N, C-alpha and C positions, 0 to 999 in steps of 0.2 A: 081282347083286341084281335081282330082278324088281320093277320100279317100276310103280305105278298112279297115275293122276291123281286128285286130291281136290277140285279146283276152288279158286278164289281164296278165301282166308280170312285173317283176322289171326292168323297163327301164328308163335310163337317157342317153342322147346322149353321154356325156363324164363324166368321174369321175376322181378325183385325185387318183394316186397310192401312197399309204402311207405304212409305216412300223409301225405297232402297237407294242410298246415296253411294256413289263411287266416282273417283276420278278416272276418266277414260281419256287417254291421250292428253293428260295434263289439264283437263277441263271437268268441272263438276257436272255430274249427270244424275238425274233422279228417275226412277221407274216405279210404277205402282205394283204392289204385290200383296196378296192376301194369304199366301201359304207360309205362315210364320208362327212360331211359338217359342216358349221357354224350353231350353234344352238341358240345363243343369243349374243347380243352386250354388254349389261350391266346387270350383270357381264359377261365378255367374256367367251363363252362356245362353244365347238365343240361336235360333236357326231360321233360315228362310230357303224355300225351294224356288229356283229360277230355271226357266227353260234354257237349255244350252245355247239357243240361238239369240238370246237377248244381248243387246249391246253392252249392258252393265256388267255382264260376266267378264268381259275383257278387262275392265277396270279392277274388279275384285281379284282376278288372277294376277294382274300386273303389280298391284300395290299391297296385296294381302291384308287389306282393310276394307271396311264398308260401314255404313250407318243405317239404322232403321229409324225413321222419322215418323212420329205419331201425329198425323194431321187431325184437325178438329172438323166437325161437320160444316163449319163456315168455309172450309177450304176444299170442298168436294169437287168444284169445277177444276181447280188447278191440279188436284190429285188425280182425277180421272184423265185429264189431258196428258199427264206424265205416263199413263198407261196406254193411251191411244197412239202417241207419237214416239217412234223409236229415236234414240239419240243418234243413230246412224243416218237418219233422214232429217232431223231437226235439232237445233241447239236448245237444250232445256236448261242450260246453266243460269238463265235469268228468270226462270219461273219463280224461283225462291232465292232470297239472299243467302249465300253460303257462308258458313264459318267453319273453322277447323279447331279441334281440341288437341288432346295429348298426342294422338297418333300422327297428326299433321297431314294425312293423306285421305282421310274419310270425310268428305263434305257433308255438312249437316244443314238442314233448312231452318234458318233463323225463325221463320214465321210459325213453325210447328211447335206446339207446346212442350213436347218431349222428344229428345233426340238420344238415341242409344249408339254410342261410339264403339265399334267392334274391331278387334284384331282377328283375322282369319285363323281359326283353330284347326279346322279340317273341312275338306269338301268331299262329299260322297256322291258317286254317280248312281242315279236312281232311274235308269231308262231315259225318258225324254227330259228329265230335270236333273239339276245338280243341287244337292242339299248343302248349303253353306252354314257351317256352325261357327259362330263368332263368340270369342271370349269378350265380355264387356269390359272395356277400358274405362269408360265413364258414362254416366247418365247426366244429360244436361236438361234442365226443366225450367220453364217460366215460373218465377216465384208465385205468381197468382194462381198457379195450378197445383200447388203443393200443400198438403195437409199433413201435419205430424211427420214431416220429413220424407213423405212419399208422394208420388204423383196421385192426384185425386181424379178418378174417372168422371165424376159429376162436373168437375171444373174443366177438364180436358175436352169432354164430349167427343171422344174418338169416333171415327167413321167405322161402321161395322159392315162387312160384306156378306150377303147371303142371297141365294136365288137370283143371281145376276142383278142385284140391286144394292144400293147403299142405304144404311139405316143408322139411326141415332140409338144410343144406349137408353134402355128403359129404366124404370125405377127399381131399386133393390127390393127383392122379395123376401130375403131372409139372410141371416149371418152365417157365413161358412164356418165350419168346424164347431158349430153349436146347434144348428137346426136338427141334425140327426139325433140329438139327445132326446128329442120329443117322440122318437119312433117307439111304437109298442109292437111287439111280435104278434103275428097273426096266429 
């Protein structure tokens, strides 16, 4: 392959499109974010990077809780809307029906097939963004989207963000932790 340099940039080929839920001034707020991933297995933690200027940041700082809500491709319009409109300019508390779990202060979008309820473990300043690491208090999932006790990506049909667009998940190409067994040294 003929490689060229592109310069430093925040690049990952695909990212999950999530709704970050936080109570801000006593009201549920949802913002769209794609810069999120698993942070730790034990205890289970996830993280999300948010621009410091985001309205949602105030709610996370105030309550020390947040949620990551996995929307399905059928919710792409509502999900994108939550990224276009700031909670400071418009009330997004009615875009989704909110419910609360163990932590009582992390709003979760009832319509999303999977909701990850988080207690703030740590925030790390990273220049323009704050990296919020959340310890998972509970995962809430629609029964119809669960297979063998785990969320099923084929049933969830999560929104994937790449190249300034939203995508559906494609078909599975191989099994993890076993495909490599077919490798033969060159």
